[in-house]
C-alpha positions as CSV (number, residue, x, y, z in Angstrom):
1,M,-14.9,114.3,-84.3
2,Q,-17.2,116.3,-82.0
3,K,-18.7,114.3,-79.1
4,Q,-22.3,113.4,-79.2
5,Y,-24.3,113.9,-76.0
6,E,-27.5,112.5,-74.5
7,R,-29.7,115.3,-73.4
8,H,-32.1,115.3,-70.5
9,R,-34.3,118.0,-69.1
10,R,-34.6,117.8,-65.3
11,E,-35.9,119.6,-62.3
12,Y,-32.6,119.7,-60.4
13,T,-30.7,122.3,-58.4
14,L,-27.0,122.8,-59.3
15,V,-25.9,122.5,-55.7
16,G,-27.7,119.1,-55.4
17,I,-27.0,117.5,-58.8
18,S,-23.4,118.6,-58.9
19,A,-22.8,116.4,-55.8
20,V,-24.3,113.4,-57.7
21,I,-22.2,114.1,-60.8
22,D,-19.1,114.4,-58.6
23,A,-19.6,110.8,-57.6
24,M,-20.5,109.7,-61.2
25,V,-17.3,111.0,-62.7
26,G,-15.0,110.5,-59.8
27,K,-13.2,107.7,-58.0
28,V,-16.2,106.5,-55.9
29,L,-18.0,105.2,-59.0
30,S,-14.7,103.7,-60.4
31,N,-14.2,101.8,-57.1
32,V,-17.5,100.0,-57.6
33,Y,-17.8,99.8,-61.4
34,D,-14.1,99.7,-62.5
35,G,-14.8,102.8,-64.5
36,S,-16.7,106.1,-64.4
37,F,-18.5,108.5,-66.7
38,E,-16.1,110.4,-69.0
39,E,-17.8,113.8,-68.2
40,M,-21.2,115.3,-67.4
41,I,-22.4,118.8,-68.2
42,S,-25.0,120.9,-66.5
43,V,-26.6,123.7,-68.6
44,V,-29.1,126.3,-67.3
45,Q,-30.9,128.7,-69.6
46,N,-33.7,130.9,-68.2
47,D,-33.9,128.8,-65.0
48,V,-34.4,125.5,-67.0
49,Y,-31.9,122.8,-66.2
50,W,-30.5,120.4,-68.7
51,H,-28.2,117.4,-68.1
52,F,-25.8,116.0,-70.7
53,Q,-23.6,112.9,-70.7
54,V,-21.5,111.5,-73.5
55,D,-23.5,109.2,-75.8
56,G,-22.7,105.6,-74.9
57,D,-21.2,106.3,-71.5
58,R,-24.3,104.9,-69.7
59,E,-24.1,101.6,-71.5
60,R,-20.3,101.4,-71.1
61,V,-20.3,102.0,-67.4
62,S,-23.2,99.8,-66.7
63,K,-21.6,96.8,-68.5
64,L,-18.5,97.3,-66.5
65,F,-20.5,96.7,-63.3
66,L,-22.4,93.8,-64.7
67,E,-19.1,92.1,-65.7
68,K,-18.2,92.2,-62.0
69,V,-21.5,90.5,-61.3
70,N,-20.6,87.8,-63.9
71,R,-17.3,87.3,-62.1
72,G,-19.0,86.7,-58.8
73,E,-17.5,89.9,-57.2
74,I,-20.9,91.3,-56.1
75,N,-22.7,89.7,-53.1
76,F,-26.3,90.8,-53.5
77,S,-27.3,90.1,-49.9
78,S,-24.3,91.9,-48.2
79,E,-24.4,94.8,-50.6
80,Y,-28.1,95.4,-50.0
81,E,-27.6,95.2,-46.2
82,L,-24.9,97.8,-46.3
83,F,-26.9,100.0,-48.7
84,D,-29.9,99.8,-46.4
85,K,-27.8,100.7,-43.4
86,Q,-26.3,103.7,-45.1
87,V,-29.6,105.0,-46.4
88,S,-31.0,104.7,-42.9
89,E,-28.0,106.8,-41.6
90,F,-28.6,109.4,-44.3
91,E,-32.2,109.6,-43.4
92,E,-31.3,110.1,-39.7
93,K,-28.5,112.6,-40.1
94,V,-29.7,114.6,-43.1
95,L,-33.1,113.8,-44.8
96,F,-35.3,113.7,-41.7
97,L,-33.3,116.0,-39.5
98,P,-35.5,118.8,-38.2
99,K,-34.8,122.1,-39.9
100,E,-34.0,123.7,-36.5
101,N,-31.0,121.3,-36.2
102,Y,-29.4,122.2,-39.5
103,S,-25.8,123.4,-39.4
104,L,-22.9,123.8,-41.7
105,Q,-22.0,120.2,-41.0
106,T,-25.4,119.1,-42.4
107,Y,-24.4,119.8,-46.0
108,Q,-21.1,118.1,-45.5
109,D,-23.0,115.0,-44.4
110,F,-25.3,115.3,-47.4
111,F,-22.3,115.3,-49.7
112,H,-20.7,112.4,-47.8
113,Y,-23.7,110.2,-48.1
114,Y,-24.2,111.0,-51.8
115,Q,-20.6,109.8,-52.4
116,L,-21.4,106.5,-50.5
117,L,-24.8,105.9,-51.9
118,I,-24.8,107.0,-55.6
119,P,-22.7,104.1,-57.0
120,I,-25.0,101.4,-55.8
121,A,-28.1,103.4,-56.2
122,Y,-27.2,103.9,-59.9
123,T,-27.3,100.1,-60.6
124,G,-31.0,100.2,-59.7
125,M,-31.6,102.7,-62.4
126,D,-29.7,102.0,-65.6
127,S,-27.6,98.8,-65.3
128,A,-30.6,96.6,-65.5
129,D,-31.2,97.7,-69.1
130,F,-28.2,95.6,-70.1
131,V,-29.0,92.5,-68.0
132,S,-28.7,90.2,-71.1
133,I,-24.8,90.3,-70.7
134,L,-25.2,88.3,-67.5
135,R,-25.1,84.6,-67.3
136,P,-28.7,83.3,-67.5
137,E,-28.7,82.0,-63.9
138,L,-27.7,85.5,-62.7
139,Q,-30.2,87.6,-64.6
140,Q,-33.3,87.2,-62.4
141,P,-31.4,87.4,-59.1
142,Y,-29.7,90.5,-60.3
143,L,-33.1,92.1,-61.4
144,D,-34.6,91.2,-58.0
145,W,-31.7,92.8,-56.2
146,A,-31.6,95.9,-58.5
147,T,-35.3,96.4,-57.9
148,Q,-34.8,96.3,-54.1
149,I,-32.0,98.9,-54.5
150,R,-34.2,101.0,-56.8
151,L,-37.1,101.1,-54.3
152,R,-34.9,101.6,-51.2
153,G,-32.9,104.3,-52.9
154,E,-35.9,106.3,-54.1
155,V,-35.6,108.3,-50.9
156,I,-32.2,109.7,-52.0
157,Y,-33.7,111.8,-54.7
158,K,-37.2,112.3,-53.3
159,N,-36.0,113.5,-50.0
160,G,-32.6,114.8,-51.0
161,E,-33.0,116.9,-54.1
162,M,-36.7,117.6,-53.7
163,K,-37.0,118.2,-50.0
164,F,-33.6,118.7,-48.2
165,I,-31.9,121.0,-50.8
166,P,-34.8,123.5,-50.9
167,E,-35.1,123.5,-47.1
168,Y,-31.4,123.7,-46.5
169,T,-30.9,126.7,-48.9
170,E,-33.8,128.5,-47.2
171,W,-32.2,127.9,-43.8
172,L,-28.8,129.0,-45.1
173,A,-30.3,132.2,-46.6
174,S,-32.1,133.1,-43.3
175,A,-29.7,131.9,-40.7
176,K,-26.2,132.3,-42.1
177,L,-25.9,134.2,-45.5
178,T,-28.3,137.1,-45.5
179,R,-26.7,138.5,-48.7
180,Y,-28.2,135.7,-50.7
181,S,-31.6,134.4,-51.5
182,A,-32.5,130.7,-51.2
183,E,-32.8,130.6,-55.0
184,E,-29.4,132.1,-55.6
185,L,-27.8,129.6,-53.2
186,R,-29.3,126.7,-55.3
187,Y,-26.9,127.8,-58.1
188,L,-23.8,127.1,-56.2
189,T,-21.7,124.2,-57.1
190,C,-21.3,121.5,-54.4
191,H,-17.6,122.3,-54.2
192,E,-18.4,126.0,-53.6
193,L,-20.8,125.3,-50.8
194,L,-18.5,122.6,-49.3
195,G,-15.6,125.1,-49.3
196,Y,-17.8,127.5,-47.3
197,C,-19.1,124.9,-44.9
198,Q,-15.7,123.3,-44.3
199,S,-13.3,126.2,-44.3
200,G,-15.3,129.4,-44.7
201,I,-14.1,130.1,-48.2
202,A,-16.1,133.1,-49.6
203,L,-18.9,132.3,-52.0
204,P,-19.4,133.9,-55.4
205,E,-21.2,137.3,-55.3
206,P,-25.0,137.2,-55.6
207,V,-24.9,138.9,-59.0
208,T,-22.8,135.9,-60.2
209,L,-25.4,133.4,-59.0
210,R,-28.2,135.4,-60.5
211,A,-26.3,135.3,-63.9
212,R,-26.2,131.5,-63.6
213,I,-29.9,131.4,-63.4
214,Q,-30.0,132.8,-66.9
215,N,-27.0,131.1,-68.5
216,L,-24.8,128.5,-67.1
217,F,-22.4,125.9,-68.5
218,Y,-20.7,123.6,-65.9
219,R,-18.7,120.6,-67.0
220,Q,-17.5,118.1,-64.5
221,G,-14.8,115.5,-65.4
222,P,-12.5,113.0,-63.8
223,G,-10.0,114.1,-61.1
224,D,-12.1,117.1,-60.0
225,E,-11.7,118.5,-63.5
226,Q,-14.3,121.3,-64.1
227,E,-15.2,124.1,-66.4
228,L,-17.7,126.8,-65.1
229,L,-19.0,129.5,-67.4
230,N,-21.7,132.2,-66.9
231,G,-23.4,134.7,-69.1
232,D,-22.1,135.2,-72.7
233,A,-19.3,132.8,-72.2
234,A,-21.7,130.1,-71.3
235,V,-23.9,130.9,-74.3
236,K,-21.0,130.7,-76.6
237,K,-19.9,127.3,-75.2
238,I,-23.4,125.9,-75.4
239,S,-23.6,126.9,-79.0
240,E,-20.2,125.6,-79.9
241,L,-21.1,122.1,-78.6
242,H,-24.7,122.3,-80.1
243,L,-26.1,121.2,-76.8
244,L,-29.5,122.8,-77.1
245,D,-30.1,122.5,-80.9
246,S,-30.7,118.8,-81.0
247,P,-32.3,117.5,-84.3
248,E,-35.0,115.9,-82.2
249,D,-36.6,119.3,-81.7
250,T,-37.6,119.2,-85.4
251,I,-39.3,115.8,-85.2
252,T,-42.9,116.9,-84.9
253,E,-44.8,115.1,-87.6
254,L,-44.6,111.4,-86.5
255,S,-48.0,109.9,-86.3
256,V,-46.8,106.6,-84.6
257,L,-44.2,106.5,-81.8
258,K,-42.3,103.4,-81.0
259,G,-40.9,102.6,-77.5
260,V,-40.4,99.8,-75.1
261,T,-43.2,98.1,-73.2
262,A,-43.0,98.5,-69.4
263,F,-46.5,97.2,-68.7
264,P,-49.0,95.8,-71.3
265,G,-52.4,97.0,-72.1
266,I,-54.4,99.2,-74.7
267,V,-56.1,102.5,-73.9
268,Q,-57.3,105.6,-75.7
269,G,-57.3,109.0,-74.2
270,R,-56.2,112.6,-74.2
271,V,-52.5,113.6,-73.7
272,R,-51.3,115.7,-70.8
273,I,-47.6,116.8,-71.2
274,I,-45.9,116.9,-67.8
275,R,-42.5,118.6,-68.1
276,T,-42.3,120.1,-64.6
277,R,-44.1,119.5,-61.4
278,N,-46.0,122.7,-62.0
279,D,-47.7,121.0,-65.0
280,M,-49.4,118.6,-62.6
281,N,-51.8,121.3,-61.6
282,S,-53.6,121.0,-65.0
283,F,-53.9,117.2,-65.0
284,L,-57.4,115.7,-65.4
285,D,-58.5,112.2,-64.4
286,N,-57.9,109.5,-66.9
287,E,-55.6,111.6,-69.1
288,I,-52.4,109.9,-70.5
289,I,-49.2,111.2,-68.9
290,V,-46.6,112.0,-71.4
291,S,-43.3,113.1,-69.9
292,G,-39.5,113.0,-70.3
293,M,-39.4,110.7,-67.3
294,T,-41.3,110.4,-64.0
295,D,-40.2,110.7,-60.4
296,P,-41.7,110.1,-57.0
297,S,-43.5,113.5,-57.1
298,Y,-45.6,112.3,-60.0
299,L,-47.2,109.5,-58.0
300,P,-50.5,111.3,-57.1
301,I,-51.4,112.0,-60.8
302,M,-50.1,108.6,-61.9
303,K,-52.7,107.0,-59.8
304,R,-55.4,109.0,-61.7
305,A,-53.9,108.5,-65.2
306,S,-55.0,105.9,-67.7
307,A,-51.5,105.3,-69.0
308,F,-47.9,106.6,-69.0
309,V,-45.6,107.4,-71.9
310,T,-42.0,108.6,-71.4
311,N,-39.1,109.8,-73.6
312,E,-36.6,107.9,-71.4
313,G,-36.3,105.1,-69.0
314,G,-35.4,101.5,-68.6
315,V,-36.8,98.3,-67.1
316,L,-36.4,99.6,-63.6
317,C,-37.2,103.3,-64.1
318,H,-39.8,104.9,-61.9
319,A,-42.5,104.9,-64.5
320,A,-42.0,101.2,-65.2
321,I,-42.1,100.2,-61.6
322,V,-45.2,102.3,-60.8
323,A,-46.9,100.9,-63.9
324,R,-46.4,97.4,-62.8
325,E,-47.7,98.2,-59.3
326,L,-50.8,100.0,-60.6
327,K,-51.2,97.7,-63.6
328,K,-51.5,100.6,-66.1
329,P,-50.3,100.5,-69.7
330,C,-46.8,102.1,-69.9
331,I,-44.5,102.7,-72.8
332,I,-40.9,104.0,-72.1
333,A,-38.0,105.1,-74.2
334,T,-40.0,106.7,-77.0
335,K,-37.3,109.4,-77.3
336,F,-39.7,111.9,-78.9
337,A,-43.0,111.7,-77.1
338,T,-42.9,115.2,-75.6
339,H,-41.7,116.6,-79.0
340,T,-44.4,115.1,-81.2
341,L,-47.4,115.1,-78.9
342,K,-49.2,118.0,-77.3
343,D,-51.8,118.6,-74.7
344,G,-55.2,117.4,-75.7
345,D,-54.1,115.0,-78.5
346,L,-56.3,112.0,-78.7
347,V,-54.0,108.9,-78.9
348,E,-54.1,105.1,-78.6
349,V,-51.4,103.7,-76.2
350,N,-50.9,100.1,-77.3
351,A,-48.4,98.9,-74.8
352,D,-48.8,95.3,-76.2
353,L,-47.1,96.5,-79.3
354,A,-45.2,99.4,-77.7
355,T,-46.8,102.0,-80.0
356,V,-48.4,105.3,-79.5
357,T,-50.7,106.4,-82.3
358,K,-52.3,109.8,-82.9
359,L,-56.0,109.3,-83.7
């Protein structure tokens, strides 16, 4: 039976996200969770990045961690203190390092801290969705701790993937590898760049990296297992696995969407679809943000929006946390919001009932 995959569109760079995935499918996650993700797949077509994970893996891995909480194996206070200390070191050595002080060691440090931080950072994103498996007396302490982790760990993505990776590849292109553009370097895998930084191993030719911008299939699995395809071979593999022909693309006629309430309230307004950060330029005050998910870069328009609706997300996702802070209606986990709604649609967001209705 062919595997089913969860599909998520993201604004990631391969060289950044492949370092995250290396931690998620490798031993570092297993050491904390007693298990890791079976595999994760990165797909790029026409410079648009998609992330895939085996359906059910997120719940399985999260529950493994929560069982450790139930057994009393996680000390919330000491784990947070260590996490906070490591994030501070990451900020000093990588995230806030002046660009003129970059070196080949800097990317090695970046990869090292991702390996350290991702396992605990992950519990502040997804594991809280399954908090019901905890003993009742542990549920609120766990949620409080996971919220702390989520907020402290926000800098990992915000300043890592969004700030450091673009700046570092620009530095590398100008200072070290004049054969490559910064954009081409962002389509390296983490292992390719690590090999160069650590041992001077030659990088793929620029023409290969340019081909990845158009069509890429990169599967990362346990034990450093990987499958990397470009061009026609990538297109064939993507087609064989049906990765980009999900049935949800055909769901366009729903008049009422159901999701999960992240913060209550009822508003009516016009939809603004935000798929990428470039879409924010068209946002108007009091529109309703409809997105796959939000991230810290969305905050300026979230302050001006009347409500938030997302395809994805859990109780501690970025949209949910910001909605609670700003006290704005928010519905998450609708699955199909960006498929069924379009810019300018007049809708009612009833976050009391967790419904979005076209008017």
